[in-house]
Residue frames relative to the residue before (quaternion, step in Angstrom):
aa qw qx qy qz dx dy dz
X 1.0000 0.0000 0.0000 0.0000 0.00 0.00 0.00
X 0.3546 -0.7481 0.5017 0.2509 3.67 -0.68 0.89
X 0.3216 -0.7330 0.5804 0.1494 3.49 -1.29 0.68
X 0.2873 -0.7259 0.5992 0.1774 3.58 -0.84 1.03
X 0.2558 -0.8206 0.4979 0.1154 3.53 -0.44 1.29
X 0.8249 -0.0255 0.0331 0.5638 3.58 1.17 -0.33
X 0.0755 0.7788 -0.6177 0.0784 3.49 -1.03 0.91
X 0.2256 -0.8423 0.4813 0.0897 3.51 -0.65 1.08
X 0.8121 0.0287 0.0530 0.5804 3.55 1.14 -0.67
X 0.6441 -0.5079 0.3439 0.4571 3.62 -1.05 0.31
X 0.6021 -0.5785 0.4143 0.3621 3.56 -1.13 0.71
X 0.4737 0.6613 -0.4749 0.3356 3.62 -0.79 0.93
X 0.6959 -0.4497 0.3227 0.4576 3.52 -1.25 -0.01
X 0.1179 -0.7840 0.6071 0.0530 3.59 -0.95 0.86
X 0.2398 -0.8239 0.5072 0.0797 3.61 -0.53 1.19
X 0.4820 0.7028 -0.4528 0.2620 3.62 1.15 -0.21
X 0.6344 0.5147 -0.3350 0.4696 3.65 1.02 -0.66
X 0.6599 0.5094 -0.3062 0.4596 3.54 0.93 -0.86
X 0.6361 0.5127 -0.3088 0.4870 3.59 1.03 -0.78
X 0.6446 0.5306 -0.3240 0.4449 3.59 0.95 -0.93
X 0.7250 0.4485 -0.2503 0.4589 3.60 0.95 -0.87
X 0.5696 0.6181 -0.3825 0.3836 3.61 1.18 -0.06
X 0.7425 -0.3785 0.2307 0.5022 3.62 1.23 -0.01
X 0.7652 -0.3849 0.2559 0.4481 3.49 -1.29 -0.05
X 0.0733 -0.7554 0.6479 0.0654 3.59 -1.21 0.55
X 0.7472 -0.3583 0.2586 0.4965 3.58 -1.18 -0.15
X 0.6220 -0.5330 0.4120 0.3991 3.56 -1.14 0.48
X 0.6587 0.5162 -0.3173 0.4460 3.59 0.91 -0.90
X 0.6647 0.4925 -0.3336 0.4520 3.61 0.95 -0.85
X 0.6286 0.5420 -0.3227 0.4549 3.53 0.98 -0.86
X 0.6514 0.5188 -0.3080 0.4600 3.61 1.02 -0.81
X 0.6580 0.5161 -0.2907 0.4650 3.54 0.93 -0.89
X 0.6506 0.4985 -0.3165 0.4775 3.54 0.98 -0.81
X 0.6202 0.5329 -0.3357 0.4675 3.62 0.97 -0.81
X 0.6573 0.5048 -0.3234 0.4567 3.63 0.94 -0.80
X 0.6395 0.5162 -0.3293 0.4649 3.62 1.04 -0.79
X 0.6556 0.5042 -0.3160 0.4648 3.56 0.94 -0.84
X 0.6510 0.5217 -0.3153 0.4523 3.57 0.91 -0.91
X 0.6311 0.5313 -0.3123 0.4710 3.56 1.01 -0.90
X 0.6640 0.4965 -0.3082 0.4665 3.62 0.86 -0.87
X 0.6291 0.5336 -0.3328 0.4569 3.60 0.99 -0.79
X 0.6815 0.5046 -0.2969 0.4390 3.52 0.85 -1.06
X 0.6399 0.5035 -0.3070 0.4928 3.60 0.97 -0.86
X 0.6373 0.5321 -0.3291 0.4500 3.62 0.89 -0.80
X 0.6493 0.5167 -0.2954 0.4734 3.51 0.95 -1.00
X 0.6788 0.4785 -0.3076 0.4644 3.57 0.87 -0.87
X 0.6808 0.4995 -0.3122 0.4354 3.58 0.89 -0.86
X 0.7871 0.3514 -0.1795 0.4742 3.61 0.86 -0.78
X 0.3656 0.7775 -0.4528 0.2383 3.60 1.28 0.04
X 0.8005 0.3150 -0.1180 0.4960 3.56 0.86 -0.96
X 0.4266 0.7262 -0.4667 0.2701 3.70 1.08 0.33
X 0.4898 -0.6966 0.4229 0.3099 3.62 1.17 -0.10
X 0.7383 -0.3826 0.2915 0.4728 3.62 -1.26 -0.12
X 0.1431 -0.8266 0.5442 -0.0117 3.50 -0.76 1.15
X 0.1204 -0.7062 0.6835 0.1399 3.53 -1.43 0.35
X 0.2833 -0.7649 0.5556 0.1613 3.56 -0.79 1.03
X 0.1280 -0.7650 0.6288 0.0546 3.59 -0.93 0.90
X 0.1197 -0.7906 0.6004 -0.0136 3.53 -0.64 1.29
X 0.3113 0.7480 -0.5476 0.2090 3.54 -1.11 0.72
X 0.7254 -0.4945 0.2871 0.3833 3.53 -1.28 0.34
X 0.4253 -0.6758 0.5500 0.2447 3.51 -1.17 0.79
X 0.6610 0.5670 -0.3044 0.3859 3.59 1.17 -0.45
X 0.4801 0.6744 -0.4279 0.3628 3.63 1.26 -0.14
X 0.3099 -0.7644 0.5443 0.1528 3.51 -0.91 1.00
X 0.6816 -0.5226 0.3346 0.3878 3.51 -1.26 0.46
X 0.6855 0.4967 -0.3008 0.4392 3.59 1.09 -0.57
X 0.5055 0.6639 -0.4007 0.3784 3.57 1.33 -0.04
X 0.5322 -0.6078 0.4739 0.3504 3.63 -1.02 0.66
X 0.5923 0.5775 -0.3692 0.4236 3.62 1.08 -0.62
X 0.6297 0.5391 -0.3242 0.4558 3.52 1.12 -0.76
X 0.6502 0.5196 -0.3019 0.4649 3.53 0.94 -0.89
X 0.6809 0.4943 -0.2938 0.4535 3.56 0.97 -0.86
X 0.6287 0.5126 -0.3235 0.4872 3.58 1.05 -0.76
X 0.6152 0.5441 -0.3333 0.4630 3.61 1.06 -0.76
X 0.6565 0.5041 -0.2839 0.4840 3.54 0.95 -1.01
X 0.6382 0.5251 -0.3270 0.4582 3.62 0.94 -0.84
X 0.6612 0.5035 -0.3132 0.4596 3.59 0.88 -0.93
X 0.6702 0.4875 -0.3093 0.4664 3.58 0.88 -0.82
X 0.6658 0.4956 -0.3094 0.4641 3.61 0.98 -0.76
X 0.6006 0.5520 -0.3368 0.4702 3.60 1.08 -0.67
X 0.6460 0.5115 -0.3156 0.4706 3.54 0.99 -0.87
X 0.6418 0.5440 -0.3127 0.4408 3.54 1.09 -0.73
X 0.6783 0.4582 -0.2788 0.5022 3.58 1.21 -0.55
X 0.6014 -0.6114 0.3466 0.3800 3.55 1.27 0.00
X 0.5286 0.6395 -0.3867 0.4026 3.52 1.30 0.26
X 0.3925 -0.6327 0.6056 0.2808 3.52 -1.21 0.64
X 0.2663 -0.7399 0.5882 0.1889 3.61 -1.00 0.81
X 0.0631 -0.7748 0.6290 0.0003 3.57 -0.88 1.06
X 0.0170 -0.7809 0.6232 -0.0395 3.48 -1.01 1.01
X 0.6524 -0.4996 0.3732 0.4306 3.52 -1.26 -0.20
X 0.5460 -0.7068 0.3364 0.2987 3.53 1.40 0.34
X 0.6094 0.5814 -0.3554 0.4054 3.61 1.25 -0.08
X 0.7392 -0.4110 0.3001 0.4412 3.57 -1.25 -0.40
X 0.6663 0.5555 -0.3149 0.3852 3.61 -1.19 -0.29
X 0.8255 -0.0569 0.1033 0.5520 3.52 -0.98 -0.96
X 0.6560 0.5301 -0.3238 0.4288 3.62 0.89 -0.94
X 0.6563 0.4971 -0.3103 0.4753 3.55 0.90 -0.91
X 0.6573 0.5169 -0.3255 0.4414 3.64 0.91 -0.88
X 0.6683 0.4881 -0.3150 0.4645 3.64 0.89 -0.78
X 0.6721 0.4808 -0.3068 0.4723 3.57 0.99 -0.80
X 0.6298 0.5413 -0.3208 0.4554 3.52 1.09 -0.64
X 0.6470 0.5265 -0.2921 0.4679 3.51 1.06 -0.80
X 0.6047 0.5474 -0.3139 0.4860 3.55 1.18 -0.83
X 0.6796 0.4806 -0.3058 0.4623 3.59 0.82 -0.90
X 0.6764 0.4906 -0.3013 0.4594 3.58 0.97 -0.88
X 0.6878 0.4595 -0.2891 0.4819 3.60 1.18 -0.53
X 0.5584 -0.6297 0.3798 0.3840 3.63 1.24 0.21
X 0.5503 0.6233 -0.4022 0.3834 3.61 1.18 0.27
X 0.6094 -0.5368 0.4270 0.3978 3.52 -1.39 -0.08
X 0.1168 -0.7989 0.5887 0.0393 3.56 -1.02 0.83
X 0.0755 -0.8355 0.5392 -0.0749 3.53 -0.51 1.38
X 0.1055 -0.7915 0.5978 0.0709 3.59 -0.99 0.69
X 0.1406 -0.7516 0.6407 0.0689 3.53 -1.06 0.90
X 0.0360 -0.8697 0.4922 -0.0084 3.54 0.31 1.32
X 0.2567 -0.7455 0.6005 0.1329 3.44 -1.40 0.36
X 0.4319 -0.6762 0.5268 0.2805 3.60 -1.05 0.68
X 0.1129 0.7531 -0.6354 0.1281 3.57 -0.74 1.22
X 0.6247 -0.5386 0.3993 0.4003 3.55 -1.28 0.46
X 0.7845 0.1224 -0.0718 0.6037 3.61 1.17 -0.59
X 0.8418 0.2483 -0.1619 0.4511 3.50 -1.41 0.30
X 0.4809 0.7248 -0.3866 0.3065 3.61 1.08 0.63
X 0.5509 0.6583 -0.3975 0.3242 3.61 1.21 -0.41
X 0.4889 -0.6420 0.4956 0.3212 3.62 -0.91 0.79
X 0.4483 -0.6888 0.5049 0.2638 3.58 -1.05 0.80
X 0.5766 -0.6714 0.3485 0.3087 3.62 -1.07 0.49
X 0.6192 0.5677 -0.3064 0.4477 3.52 1.38 0.09
X 0.4742 0.6760 -0.4279 0.3674 3.58 1.14 0.60
X 0.3894 -0.6773 0.5693 0.2557 3.56 -0.96 0.81
X 0.7683 -0.0742 0.0762 0.6312 3.57 0.99 -0.89
X 0.0257 -0.7880 0.6150 0.0169 3.51 -1.25 0.58
X 0.2582 -0.7384 0.6174 0.0835 3.47 -1.22 0.86
X 0.2032 -0.8082 0.5496 0.0585 3.52 -0.71 1.21
X 0.1768 -0.8220 0.5392 0.0478 3.53 -0.60 1.24
X 0.3931 -0.6632 0.5719 0.2803 3.54 -1.24 0.40
X 0.8065 0.3155 -0.1314 0.4825 3.58 0.89 -0.92
X 0.5175 -0.6499 0.4634 0.3084 3.57 -0.89 0.82
X 0.6750 0.5082 -0.3086 0.4369 3.56 0.85 -0.87
X 0.5987 0.5377 -0.3420 0.4853 3.59 1.09 -0.60
X 0.6600 0.5339 -0.2869 0.4438 3.50 0.88 -0.98
X 0.6863 0.4814 -0.2911 0.4610 3.53 0.92 -0.91
X 0.6161 0.5216 -0.3604 0.4674 3.57 0.94 -0.84
X 0.6824 0.4870 -0.3213 0.4404 3.66 0.72 -0.92
X 0.6860 0.4799 -0.3105 0.4503 3.63 0.77 -0.81
X 0.6944 0.4493 -0.3013 0.4745 3.61 0.97 -0.73
X 0.6135 0.5673 -0.3483 0.4248 3.57 1.10 -0.76
X 0.7848 0.3630 -0.1734 0.4715 3.66 0.84 -0.88
X 0.6195 0.5519 -0.3564 0.4296 3.65 1.23 0.08
X 0.3125 -0.7347 0.5862 0.1378 3.50 -1.26 0.80
X 0.7785 0.0529 -0.0306 0.6247 3.62 1.25 -0.21
X 0.2326 -0.7642 0.5884 0.1250 3.56 -1.23 0.52
X 0.0972 -0.7612 0.6379 0.0641 3.54 -0.97 0.93
X 0.2303 -0.7827 0.5753 0.0574 3.49 -0.74 1.24
X 0.0552 -0.7969 0.6004 0.0370 3.64 -0.27 1.10
X 0.6921 -0.4478 0.3200 0.4670 3.65 -1.21 0.13
X 0.1745 0.7888 -0.5657 0.1653 3.46 -0.96 0.95
X 0.5633 -0.6163 0.4301 0.3432 3.60 -1.26 -0.21
X 0.8392 -0.1193 0.1344 0.5132 3.47 -1.15 -0.85
X 0.6675 0.4962 -0.3187 0.4545 3.61 0.79 -0.90
X 0.6567 0.4983 -0.3072 0.4755 3.59 0.92 -0.74
X 0.6293 0.5151 -0.3369 0.4744 3.58 0.98 -0.74
X 0.6140 0.5420 -0.3375 0.4640 3.59 1.07 -0.83
X 0.6805 0.4767 -0.2954 0.4715 3.63 0.82 -0.90
X 0.6085 0.5753 -0.3331 0.4334 3.55 1.03 -0.90
X 0.7713 0.3816 -0.2000 0.4685 3.55 0.67 -1.11
X 0.5470 0.5910 -0.3771 0.4574 3.52 1.28 -0.37
X 0.6493 0.4709 -0.3039 0.5142 3.62 0.98 -0.91
X 0.6665 0.4976 -0.3378 0.4405 3.61 0.76 -0.91
X 0.6675 0.5078 -0.3155 0.4440 3.63 0.87 -0.90
X 0.6647 0.5140 -0.3162 0.4404 3.60 0.90 -0.86
X 0.6793 0.4704 -0.2868 0.4848 3.54 1.01 -0.85
X 0.6452 0.5293 -0.3255 0.4447 3.62 0.97 -0.82
X 0.7335 0.4019 -0.2015 0.5098 3.56 0.98 -0.81
X 0.4253 -0.7560 0.4148 0.2748 3.49 1.35 0.14
X 0.3113 0.7213 -0.5300 0.3194 3.57 1.11 0.87
X 0.7601 0.0789 -0.1314 0.6315 3.60 1.20 -0.28
X 0.6577 -0.5228 0.3406 0.4220 3.62 -1.21 0.31
X 0.6103 -0.5849 0.3933 0.3615 3.56 -1.27 0.44
X 0.0063 -0.8078 0.5860 -0.0635 3.55 0.46 1.32
X 0.5476 -0.6348 0.4313 0.3335 3.57 -1.09 0.57
X 0.1468 -0.7327 0.6567 0.1019 3.58 -1.14 0.75
X 0.1339 -0.7663 0.6278 0.0267 3.52 -0.72 1.19
X 0.1255 -0.7618 0.6315 0.0716 3.62 -0.75 1.00
X 0.1304 -0.8511 0.5086 0.0034 3.50 -0.27 1.36
X 0.7293 0.3388 -0.3057 0.5097 3.60 -0.73 1.14
X 0.1399 -0.8616 0.4826 0.0717 3.55 0.46 1.21
X 0.6592 0.4875 -0.3356 0.4639 3.61 0.99 -0.73
X 0.6286 0.5367 -0.3304 0.4557 3.65 1.00 -0.75
X 0.7920 0.3570 -0.1535 0.4708 3.52 0.87 -1.02
X 0.2966 0.7970 -0.4716 0.2334 3.57 1.37 0.17
X 0.6686 0.5154 -0.3191 0.4308 3.68 0.80 -0.86
X 0.5943 0.5695 -0.3765 0.4251 3.56 1.15 -0.41
X 0.6322 0.5883 -0.3417 0.3706 3.64 0.96 -0.72
X 0.6439 0.4952 -0.3493 0.4671 3.69 0.87 -0.67
X 0.6385 0.5277 -0.3279 0.4542 3.55 1.05 -0.75
X 0.6478 0.5082 -0.3117 0.4743 3.57 0.97 -0.82
X 0.6580 0.4960 -0.3070 0.4762 3.53 1.01 -0.89
X 0.6015 0.5409 -0.3504 0.4720 3.61 1.05 -0.63
X 0.6082 0.5460 -0.3361 0.4681 3.60 1.00 -0.84
X 0.6837 0.4894 -0.2691 0.4698 3.53 0.93 -1.09
X 0.6581 0.5391 -0.3040 0.4288 3.60 0.85 -0.87
X 0.7168 0.4133 -0.2064 0.5222 3.52 1.15 -0.87
X 0.4345 -0.7285 0.4146 0.3296 3.60 1.34 0.06
X 0.3540 0.7246 -0.5130 0.2939 3.54 1.04 0.80
X 0.7447 0.1533 -0.1535 0.6311 3.54 1.33 -0.25
X 0.4975 -0.6320 0.5037 0.3152 3.54 -1.34 0.20
X 0.6314 -0.5352 0.3881 0.4052 3.56 -1.22 0.54
X 0.6505 0.5325 -0.3374 0.4237 3.65 0.95 -0.69
X 0.5545 0.5918 -0.4129 0.4143 3.59 1.17 -0.42
X 0.6172 0.5639 -0.3514 0.4214 3.58 1.00 -0.57
X 0.6278 0.5565 -0.3188 0.4411 3.51 1.20 -0.57
X 0.5430 0.6382 -0.3842 0.3875 3.57 1.29 -0.18
X 0.7069 0.4347 -0.2051 0.5189 3.62 1.36 -0.50
X 0.0955 -0.7399 0.6624 0.0683 3.42 -1.26 0.73
X 0.1575 -0.7709 0.6142 0.0598 3.56 -0.51 1.25
X 0.1773 0.7973 -0.5536 0.1625 3.65 -0.78 1.08
X 0.2881 -0.7191 0.6023 0.1928 3.43 -1.41 0.29
X 0.6297 0.5718 -0.2782 0.4462 3.49 1.43 -0.17
X 0.4136 -0.6980 0.5306 0.2452 3.53 -0.76 1.08
X 0.6248 0.5700 -0.3162 0.4299 3.54 1.03 -0.87
X 0.6822 0.4847 -0.2755 0.4730 3.55 0.92 -0.99
X 0.6365 0.5463 -0.3106 0.4472 3.51 1.04 -0.80
X 0.6817 0.4696 -0.2790 0.4868 3.58 1.02 -0.89
X 0.6131 0.5368 -0.3594 0.4547 3.60 1.06 -0.69
X 0.6537 0.5171 -0.3118 0.4561 3.55 0.98 -0.92
X 0.6694 0.4863 -0.3142 0.4655 3.61 0.88 -0.88
X 0.6664 0.5016 -0.3186 0.4503 3.58 0.90 -0.91
X 0.6683 0.5053 -0.3086 0.4503 3.57 1.04 -0.84
X 0.7717 0.3701 -0.1853 0.4829 3.58 0.87 -0.90
X 0.7737 0.3838 -0.1900 0.4668 3.57 0.59 -1.12
X 0.6675 0.5112 -0.3077 0.4454 3.55 0.85 -0.94
X 0.6938 0.4805 -0.2927 0.4496 3.55 0.72 -1.06
X 0.7669 0.4185 -0.2380 0.4243 3.59 0.83 -0.95
X 0.8522 0.2301 -0.0375 0.4684 3.53 0.93 -0.96
X 0.5638 0.6499 -0.4036 0.3114 3.63 1.02 -0.57
X 0.6993 0.4586 -0.3041 0.4563 3.57 0.86 -0.85
X 0.6166 0.5338 -0.3560 0.4562 3.56 1.08 -0.62
X 0.6939 0.4633 -0.2803 0.4746 3.58 0.90 -0.84
X 0.6072 0.5571 -0.3749 0.4248 3.63 1.17 -0.30
X 0.4277 0.6912 -0.4936 0.3093 3.62 1.19 -0.09
X 0.3594 -0.7666 0.4871 0.2141 3.52 -0.90 0.81
X 0.2756 -0.7332 0.6076 0.1312 3.47 -1.22 0.78
X 0.4507 -0.6793 0.5033 0.2865 3.55 -1.00 0.82
X 0.3357 -0.7203 0.5667 0.2177 3.55 -0.90 0.90
X 0.1900 -0.7899 0.5795 0.0651 3.45 -1.03 0.98
X 0.4785 -0.6969 0.4563 0.2778 3.57 -0.74 1.13
X 0.6153 0.5841 -0.3736 0.3751 3.61 0.97 -0.74
X 0.7089 0.4030 -0.2510 0.5215 3.59 1.24 -0.43
X 0.5362 -0.6478 0.3912 0.3739 3.54 1.26 0.22
X 0.4244 0.7244 -0.4436 0.3135 3.63 1.15 0.51
């Protein structure tokens, strides 16, 4: 049975983030918003502190169970569990559900970092625990903070956002050089000419291209993660933290 780690308001549309991003407001309103964000960050850190080494799987919420992408994400989740990683997703349906489902079937931990949206927001039934965010930027920080590798499955605008967020953070050395696996070569083929154009116009460096692995093979993806992420980071992330009763741990 899944455990809801955090909920701040009734499910439904929340306009506070939109209002905040529309420009300056009163000093008091800005202060209150900052407190809400800080509170959400603190609860998120507490909720995810003990989930262990993670791999984030990003992909479309619109993929149906009969899709081959669903089967691939399910296999990826199961394989990641076999490597000892917790699988963390956005917690919703589609690719996210498939990866969480595979993790559960593989005997691993399955975590969701959900977001309130007018559509596609319900947590999937294959989560051991899930944390429900109000704010997109909080959700992204939490998912990137606790992940040792990123798997980009077929998806839409949100998946592209997560893809390039991971790439930007690694390229600018804001996070360690965690592996990024782009899964589904035919689906992502249009991205390659764009990246090559960036390279040809010297907008990126040749070594930036080495940050990505395009593949259709679950085995190749797991080998790459095991070679890069496991060796560098898995043992460090396995260090134990003492649980403190004062924090409800």
